[in-house]
C-alpha positions in Angstrom: 31.9 -5.4 -21.1 30.8 -8.2 -18.8 33.1 -9.9 -16.2 33.5 -13.0 -18.3 34.9 -11.1 -21.5 37.0 -8.9 -19.1 38.5 -12.1 -17.6 39.5 -13.5 -20.9 40.6 -10.2 -22.5 43.6 -10.6 -24.4 45.6 -7.6 -22.6 46.0 -9.6 -19.3 48.8 -11.9 -19.0 47.8 -15.6 -19.4 48.5 -16.4 -15.7 46.6 -13.5 -14.3 43.7 -14.4 -16.5 43.7 -17.9 -15.3 43.7 -16.7 -11.3 41.1 -14.1 -12.5 38.9 -17.2 -13.9 39.4 -18.9 -10.8 38.0 -16.1 -8.3 35.2 -15.5 -11.0 34.0 -19.1 -10.6 34.9 -19.1 -6.8 32.2 -16.0 -6.6 29.6 -18.0 -8.1 30.4 -21.2 -6.3 30.7 -19.2 -2.8 26.9 -18.3 -3.2 26.0 -21.8 -3.3 28.0 -22.7 -0.2 30.8 -24.4 -2.1 34.4 -23.3 -1.2 36.5 -22.2 -3.9 39.9 -20.4 -2.5 42.9 -20.5 -5.1 45.0 -18.6 -2.9 45.3 -21.3 -0.4 47.1 -23.4 -2.7 50.4 -24.4 -0.9 52.9 -26.3 -3.2 55.3 -26.5 0.0 52.9 -28.2 1.7 52.2 -30.6 -1.0 56.2 -31.2 -1.3 56.5 -31.9 2.5 53.7 -34.3 2.6 55.0 -36.1 -0.5 58.2 -36.7 1.5 56.2 -37.6 4.7 54.2 -40.5 2.6 57.4 -41.5 0.4 59.5 -43.0 3.4 57.0 -45.3 4.8 55.5 -46.2 1.5 58.9 -47.2 0.1 59.6 -49.2 2.9 56.6 -51.2 2.8 56.3 -51.7 -0.9 60.0 -52.9 -0.7 59.3 -55.2 2.1 56.0 -56.4 0.9 54.9 -55.8 4.8 51.1 -54.5 4.4 50.6 -53.7 8.1 53.2 -50.6 6.9 50.2 -49.2 5.3 49.3 -47.7 8.6 52.4 -45.8 8.7 52.0 -44.6 5.2 48.4 -43.5 5.8 49.3 -41.8 9.8 52.0 -39.8 8.1 49.2 -38.5 5.3 46.8 -37.8 8.3 49.1 -36.2 10.6 50.0 -33.6 7.4 46.2 -33.1 7.2 45.8 -32.4 10.7 48.4 -29.4 10.8 46.0 -26.8 10.3 47.0 -23.0 10.4 47.9 -21.2 13.4 51.1 -20.3 15.5 53.9 -22.8 16.1 52.6 -23.7 19.6 49.1 -24.6 18.7 50.1 -26.6 15.8 52.6 -28.5 17.4 50.4 -29.2 20.8 47.4 -30.2 18.4 50.0 -32.6 16.3 51.3 -34.1 19.4 47.8 -35.0 20.7 47.2 -36.6 17.3 50.1 -38.8 16.9 49.7 -40.0 20.9 46.0 -40.1 20.7 45.9 -41.4 17.3 48.1 -44.6 18.5 46.1 -45.1 21.4 42.9 -45.1 19.3 44.3 -47.3 16.5 45.4 -49.9 19.4 41.8 -49.8 21.1 39.9 -49.5 18.2 41.5 -52.7 16.5 41.4 -55.0 19.8 37.7 -54.1 20.8 36.5 -54.8 17.4 38.0 -58.3 17.6 36.2 -59.0 21.1 32.9 -60.4 19.2 31.7 -61.0 15.7 29.7 -58.2 16.0 31.7 -55.9 18.4 32.8 -53.3 15.6 29.3 -51.9 15.4 29.6 -50.8 19.0 33.3 -50.0 19.1 33.1 -47.7 16.2 30.4 -45.4 17.5 31.7 -45.6 20.9 35.2 -44.3 19.9 33.8 -41.5 17.6 31.8 -40.2 20.3 35.3 -40.3 22.8 37.0 -38.7 19.9 34.8 -35.9 19.1 33.9 -34.8 22.5 37.3 -35.1 23.9 38.6 -33.0 20.9 35.8 -30.2 21.4 37.8 -29.5 24.6 40.7 -28.2 22.6 40.8 -24.9 21.1 40.6 -25.1 17.5 40.4 -28.9 17.6 37.8 -29.6 15.0 40.5 -31.2 12.7 42.0 -33.2 15.4 38.7 -34.7 16.3 37.8 -35.5 12.8 40.9 -37.0 12.3 41.0 -39.0 15.2 37.5 -40.4 14.6 38.7 -41.3 10.9 41.3 -43.2 12.8 38.9 -45.0 14.9 36.8 -46.4 12.2 39.6 -47.6 10.0 41.3 -49.2 13.2 37.4 -50.9 13.5 37.6 -52.3 10.1 41.0 -54.2 11.0 40.0 -56.3 14.0 42.6 -58.0 15.6 43.8 -59.8 18.8 45.9 -57.4 21.2 49.3 -58.3 19.5 48.1 -57.3 16.3 46.6 -54.7 17.5 49.4 -53.2 18.7 51.6 -53.8 15.9 49.0 -51.7 14.0 49.3 -48.8 16.3 53.1 -49.2 16.3 52.8 -48.7 12.6 50.6 -45.7 13.0 53.0 -44.1 15.9 56.1 -44.6 13.5 54.3 -42.9 10.5 52.8 -39.9 12.2 55.7 -39.4 14.7 58.0 -39.2 11.2 55.7 -36.6 9.9 55.4 -34.7 13.1 59.2 -34.4 13.1 59.3 -33.2 9.3 56.7 -30.7 10.0 58.3 -29.1 13.1 61.7 -29.5 12.9 63.5 -31.0 9.5 60.9 -28.8 7.0 59.6 -26.0 8.8 57.2 -23.7 6.7 56.8 -20.1 8.0 53.5 -20.5 10.3 52.3 -16.8 9.2 51.9 -17.8 5.4 48.6 -18.6 5.6 47.7 -14.8 7.0 50.0 -13.7 4.0 47.9 -15.5 1.6 44.7 -14.2 3.3 45.7 -10.9 2.9 46.5 -11.0 -0.7 42.9 -12.9 -1.3 41.5 -9.6 0.3 43.5 -7.3 -1.8 42.8 -9.2 -4.9 39.0 -9.6 -4.4 38.7 -5.4 -3.4 41.0 -5.3 -6.9 38.2 -7.4 -8.9 35.7 -5.2 -7.5 37.3 -1.8 -8.5 38.4 -3.3 -12.0 34.4 -4.1 -12.8 33.4 -0.5 -11.8 36.3 1.0 -13.5 35.4 -1.2 -16.6 31.9 0.2 -16.8 32.5 3.6 -18.1 29.5 5.4 -18.7 27.5 2.1 -19.3 24.8 1.3 -16.6 25.5 -0.8 -13.8 24.3 -4.5 -14.0 22.9 -4.5 -10.2 20.3 -1.5 -11.3 18.0 -4.7 -11.4 18.5 -7.8 -9.6 20.4 -11.0 -11.1 21.4 -14.3 -10.0 24.8 -13.0 -9.0 23.4 -9.8 -7.9 26.4 -7.8 -5.6 28.9 -10.6 -6.2 31.8 -8.4 -5.5 30.5 -7.3 -2.1 29.6 -10.9 -1.1 33.3 -12.0 -2.2 35.2 -9.5 -0.1 33.1 -9.4 2.9 33.9 -13.4 2.8 37.6 -12.8 2.0 37.6 -10.3 5.2 36.1 -12.9 7.3 38.3 -15.6 6.4 41.3 -13.5 7.3 39.5 -12.5 10.3 39.1 -16.1 11.2 42.8 -17.1 10.7 43.9 -13.9 12.9 42.1 -15.3 15.8 44.3 -18.3 15.7 47.3 -16.1 16.3 45.9 -14.3 19.3 48.9 -14.7 21.2 51.4 -13.5 18.5 50.5 -10.1 19.0 53.6 -8.5 17.7 53.9 -10.9 14.7 50.3 -10.4 13.7 50.4 -6.8 13.8 51.0 -5.7 9.8 48.0 -8.4 8.9 45.9 -6.6 11.5 46.3 -3.2 10.0 46.1 -4.9 6.7 42.6 -6.1 7.9 41.6 -2.7 9.0 42.7 -0.9 5.5 41.0 -3.9 3.8 38.0 -2.9 5.6 38.2 0.8 5.1 38.7 0.2 1.6 35.7 -2.1 1.0 33.5 0.2 2.7 34.6 3.2 0.1 34.1 0.8 -2.7 30.7 0.1 -1.5 29.8 3.7 -1.7 31.4 3.8 -5.3 29.2 0.9 -6.2 26.1 2.1 -5.0 27.3 5.7 -6.6 27.4 4.0 -10.0 23.9 2.2 -9.4 22.3 5.5 -8.6 24.4 7.9 -11.1 26.0 10.1 -7.8 28.0 12.9 -8.8 29.7 13.5 -11.8 30.5 10.7 -13.8 34.4 12.0 -14.3 34.8 11.9 -10.9 33.2 8.3 -10.0 35.7 7.3 -12.6 38.6 8.9 -11.4 38.1 7.6 -7.8 37.5 3.9 -8.7 40.3 4.0 -11.1 42.7 5.6 -8.1 41.5 2.6 -6.1 42.3 0.2 -8.9 45.6 1.5 -9.1 46.2 1.7 -5.4 45.2 -2.0 -5.4 47.5 -3.0 -7.9 50.4 -1.1 -5.9 49.3 -3.0 -2.7 49.3 -6.6 -4.4 52.8 -5.8 -5.6 53.6 -4.7 -2.3 52.8 -7.9 -1.0 54.9 -9.9 -3.3 58.2 -7.6 -3.5 58.2 -6.0 -0.2 58.7 -2.4 -1.4 56.3 0.1 -0.3 57.6 2.7 -2.8 54.6 2.0 -5.3 52.0 2.3 -2.3 53.4 5.8 -1.4 53.2 6.8 -4.9 49.6 6.0 -4.7 49.2 8.1 -1.6 50.5 11.1 -3.3 48.0 10.5 -6.1 45.4 9.8 -3.7 46.2 13.5 -2.2 46.0 15.2 -5.6 42.7 13.2 -5.9 41.1 14.5 -2.8 42.0 18.2 -3.7 40.7 17.7 -7.4 37.1 16.1 -6.7 34.1 18.5 -5.8 31.2 15.9 -4.7 31.6 14.8 -0.8 31.2 11.3 -1.6 34.4 11.1 -3.4 36.2 13.3 -1.2 35.5 11.0 1.6 36.7 8.0 -0.9 39.8 9.8 -1.5 40.3 10.3 2.3 39.6 6.7 3.1 41.9 5.6 0.4 45.0 7.8 1.6 44.4 6.9 5.2 44.4 3.2 4.4 47.4 3.1 2.3 49.3 4.7 5.3 48.3 2.4 7.4 49.5 -0.6 4.9 52.8 1.3 4.5 53.7 2.2 8.1 56.8 0.3 9.2 56.0 -2.2 12.2 58.1 0.0 14.6 56.3 3.0 14.2 52.5 1.1 13.9 50.3 1.8 16.9 48.2 -1.0 18.3 45.9 -2.0 16.1 42.2 -1.4 16.6 41.3 -4.9 15.4 41.5 -7.5 18.2 41.6 -11.1 18.0 40.2 -13.3 20.1 40.6 -16.9 21.2 38.3 -19.7 20.0 36.0 -20.6 23.0 35.7 -24.5 23.6 32.7 -26.2 21.7 29.9 -26.2 23.9 29.8 -29.6 25.4 25.8 -30.2 24.2 26.7 -29.2 20.5 29.8 -31.6 20.7 27.5 -34.3 22.2 25.2 -33.7 19.4 27.5 -34.0 16.5 29.5 -37.1 18.0 25.7 -38.8 18.5 24.7 -38.0 14.8 28.2 -39.4 13.7 27.3 -42.7 16.1 24.1 -42.9 14.6 25.4 -42.5 11.0 28.1 -45.0 11.6 25.3 -47.6 12.7 23.3 -47.5 9.7 26.4 -47.8 7.6 27.6 -51.2 9.4 24.1 -52.0 9.1 24.3 -51.4 5.3 27.5 -53.4 4.9 26.1 -56.3 6.5 23.1 -55.8 4.1 24.9 -55.3 0.7 28.1 -57.1 1.5 30.1 -53.9 1.4 33.7 -55.0 1.0 35.3 -52.0 2.6 32.8 -50.8 5.3 35.4 -48.7 7.0 35.4 -46.1 3.8 32.1 -45.6 4.2 32.7 -45.0 7.9 35.2 -42.5 7.4 32.7 -40.6 5.0 30.1 -40.3 7.9 32.8 -38.8 10.0 34.1 -36.1 7.3 30.9 -35.4 5.9 29.0 -34.8 9.0 30.5 -31.6 10.3 27.8 -29.1 11.2 24.3 -28.5 10.0 22.2 -29.4 7.1 23.7 -26.7 4.7 27.2 -28.0 5.6 26.3 -31.6 5.6 24.4 -31.2 2.2 27.6 -29.3 0.3 30.0 -31.7 1.9 28.0 -34.5 0.8 27.6 -33.8 -2.9 31.3 -32.9 -3.2 32.2 -35.9 -1.3 30.4 -38.0 -4.0 31.4 -36.4 -6.7 35.0 -36.5 -5.7 34.7 -39.9 -5.3 33.2 -40.8 -8.5 35.7 -38.8 -10.5 39.0 -40.1 -8.3 37.6 -43.6 -8.4 37.5 -43.5 -12.2 40.7 -41.9 -12.7 42.0 -45.0 -10.6 40.4 -47.7 -12.4 41.9 -45.8 -16.1 45.3 -45.8 -14.2 45.2 -49.4 -13.1 44.5 -50.4 -17.0 47.5 -48.2 -18.0 50.0 -49.0 -15.4 50.6 -52.0 -13.2 54.3 -51.6 -12.1 55.0 -51.2 -8.4 57.4 -48.6 -8.6 55.5 -46.4 -11.2 52.6 -46.7 -8.7 54.3 -45.8 -5.7 55.8 -42.8 -7.6 52.1 -41.7 -8.9 51.2 -42.1 -4.9 53.5 -40.1 -3.5 52.5 -37.5 -6.6 49.1 -37.7 -5.7 49.9 -37.2 -1.9 51.3 -33.8 -2.6 48.9 -32.7 -4.9 46.0 -33.6 -2.2 47.6 -31.8 0.9 48.4 -28.5 -1.6 45.0 -28.4 -2.6 43.1 -29.2 0.6 42.1 -25.6 1.5 41.3 -25.0 -2.0 38.4 -26.9 -2.7 37.1 -30.0 -1.1 35.8 -31.8 -4.4 38.9 -31.5 -6.2 40.9 -32.8 -2.8 38.8 -35.6 -2.8 39.4 -36.7 -6.2 43.2 -37.0 -5.4 42.4 -38.3 -2.1 40.6 -41.1 -3.6 43.1 -42.1 -6.3 45.9 -42.0 -3.3 43.9 -44.6 -1.1 42.9 -46.5 -4.0 46.6 -46.7 -5.5 48.3 -47.6 -2.1 45.4 -49.7 -1.2 45.7 -51.9 -4.3 49.9 -52.1 -3.6 49.7 -53.4 0.0 45.9 -54.9 0.0 45.6 -56.4 -3.5 42.0 -57.1 -3.9 38.9 -57.0 -6.4 37.3 -54.0 -7.4 38.8 -51.7 -4.8 38.3 -48.7 -6.9 34.5 -49.3 -7.4 34.1 -50.2 -3.8 35.7 -46.6 -2.7 33.1 -45.1 -4.7 30.2 -46.9 -3.7 31.5 -46.8 0.0 31.5 -43.1 0.0 28.1 -42.9 -1.9 26.5 -45.0 0.9 28.6 -43.2 3.9 27.8 -39.5 2.5 24.0 -40.5 2.3 24.0 -41.7 5.8 25.5 -38.8 7.0 22.8 -36.5 5.3 20.0 -38.7 6.7 22.0 -38.3 10.4 21.9 -34.6 10.0 18.3 -34.4 8.8 16.7 -37.0 11.6 18.8 -36.0 14.5 18.6 -32.4 16.1 18.2 -31.3 12.3 19.8 -27.8 11.9 18.4 -26.2 8.7 19.2 -22.7 9.9 16.5 -19.6 9.7 14.6 -19.9 6.4 14.6 -17.6 3.4 12.1 -15.3 4.6 14.1 -15.0 8.3 17.2 -14.7 6.7 16.3 -11.7 4.2 14.6 -10.0 7.3 17.6 -10.3 9.2 19.7 -9.2 6.1 17.3 -5.9 6.2 17.1 -5.4 9.8 21.2 -5.5 9.8 21.5 -3.3 6.7 18.8 -0.8 8.0 20.8 -0.8 11.3 23.9 0.1 9.7 22.3 3.2 8.0 20.6 4.3 11.1 24.1 4.4 12.7 25.6 6.3 10.1 22.7 9.0 10.5 22.9 9.0 14.0 26.5 10.0 13.7 27.5 6.9 16.2 31.2 6.5 16.8 33.2 5.3 14.2 33.7 1.5 15.5 30.2 1.1 16.2 29.5 2.0 12.3 32.3 -0.6 11.3 30.6 -3.3 13.4 27.2 -2.3 11.9 28.5 -2.4 8.7 30.4 -5.9 9.1 27.3 -7.0 10.7 25.0 -5.9 7.7 27.7 -7.5 5.2 27.8 -10.9 6.8 23.7 -11.1 7.0 23.5 -10.1 3.3 25.5 -13.0 2.3 23.6 -15.2 4.5 20.3 -14.3 3.1 22.0 -14.6 -0.6 23.2 -17.8 0.0 19.9 -19.1 1.5 18.1 -18.7 -1.8 20.6 -21.9 -2.8 19.9 -24.0 0.4 18.3 -27.2 0.4 14.8 -26.3 -1.8 16.3 -23.3 -2.9 15.4 -23.7 -6.7 11.8 -24.3 -5.6 12.1 -21.1 -3.6 13.2 -19.1 -6.3 10.7 -20.7 -9.0 7.9 -19.6 -6.2 8.7 -16.8 -4.6 11.7 -15.0 -7.0 9.6 -11.9 -7.2 9.1 -11.2 -3.4 12.8 -12.3 -2.3 15.0 -10.5 -5.4 13.1 -7.5 -4.4 13.9 -7.5 -0.9 17.4 -8.5 -1.7 18.2 -5.6 -3.9 16.8 -3.4 -1.5 18.9 -4.6 1.2 21.9 -4.0 -0.8 21.1 -0.6 -1.5 20.4 0.3 2.0 24.1 -0.9 2.5 24.9 1.4 -0.4 23.4 4.1 0.7 24.7 4.1 4.1 28.1 4.0 3.0 27.5 6.9 0.7 26.4 8.6 4.0 29.2 7.6 5.8 31.7 9.0 3.3 30.1 12.2 3.0 30.4 12.2 6.9 34.0 11.7 6.6 34.5 14.4 4.3 32.7 16.8 6.3 34.6 15.9 9.8 38.0 16.1 7.9 37.0 19.7 6.4 36.1 20.8 10.2 39.5 18.8 11.3 37.2 16.7 13.9 38.2 13.2 14.7 37.7 10.4 16.8 39.6 7.4 18.1 39.8 4.7 15.3 38.5 7.1 12.5 40.1 7.4 9.0 40.8 10.9 8.5 44.5 12.3 8.4 44.3 15.4 10.6 47.5 16.1 11.9 45.8 16.6 15.5 44.0 13.8 15.2 43.4 11.4 18.6 43.4 8.4 16.6 46.6 6.5 15.3 
């Protein structure tokens, strides 16, 4: 049974089939550097954003004051700036956005009014200041991007100081209202992203276990290389790294994040065991009945863990622990004994009450400030893209050049790979959103109805912002087009939005190609790095290195493998696959096999150490007298 058939089999409830399909799609998109993270859908944030946008929008429409459009967009941008993190971090960055955004709105509008072409200098200058300034703030990436967006939009509305002051005041009112709503009136659990991230790891582990359990006696698909080779290993590793990245934001909240750090540790341990089982199915290691028994035990345990995340009850996990003990006593092959030991230890970690838990072995680290050189390069690239956009606006008479300028700022967010994917997603999302907005205008013209639709669009856009960038841009485009049409009516607004986003995204792509181009390592280099990292993992196991060193080596092997596989889908990847497919696919398959063999050797090692009652700090055994926790 293929994974696709498994997803759609009638025995699964409709909702589970839908979410399983989304994860199946995510595995294919992730390989091509397009993000799809369905578990990050946050309806509560969407409802809150709807309220934030509704108040200034209703006021603007009822009074007919177009200047209040700044309050509408400021409220939306403030909700967008609210990135995951502890309350102190979020309050600080949002306060920076409210205050600095008002200053930027005032300065940009006033500077652009000083001369006919002053905006061509003011926009790039302010963007450079915003990006470099935010680069000095921990986790200030979204802050810098949104301040740069405010700058280019302000430049698009030049006016004398009194007019600029009114725009800045409208921005301040809208953003301050959203700030109050987020931090006082409608607070959402700041740890919710960690809960969702943990759930994502569990579900992807469950997908991996289910795919192995569904094999039965049939050959493993990964015995031969195929376009989605090692998809579950890749998917789980990426989910684990997303959770690890989130935990780093909460470094100061050591007590609050301890359960999530233990969940990360347990997830890593289970993942290592599933890699060993995955390779055991590929190489037909051990009795087939034992292989199936162990992987089904993992499947049941992960179902129990997923249920516990929703209900808070640990009863199902404790039952799974007892089953894993019986399993350990019934299997004979050392690989499967080791996997059973790891399963019981991981479940014990997850089920341990907070007050009984030892200090986590997983340490979070604060994000270092961006290096000034990197921030400066990023800012100068964006400035160059803006100059190109402003020139194109003059030559082609673009009606809303600040929309193209916004596209430059939000698309150009890193090296060539990131910019390329965001460029495609921005263009596609804008074309779809603009087309839907045009169809909407043909069907509806009532301002009250359009206001309600705009409020709903704000809710959906914010709820989807971390799920998929293309879908987010679809609703974002519709929102901006509708609000602009209501407050500043014009001809061809939707078409202009589509054209401007194409122009701006293309300018961003050209800027990253021409200025300090960063295409990363070549496919050959990434594959060699992946092989080297996986060999280092294997050698660490064979040499009996300390547990923590082996864990670090396995993590690096997984990350390097993902990078190598994704490199085949980078710019020019199609041609590479056409001409060099045999060379690269053989190496990639060997790379994953080395990791699997290392995992098998490690779990044999665990079984032997358990039998000898030997352990070390950080290990996963369950000896009563072990020195680890």
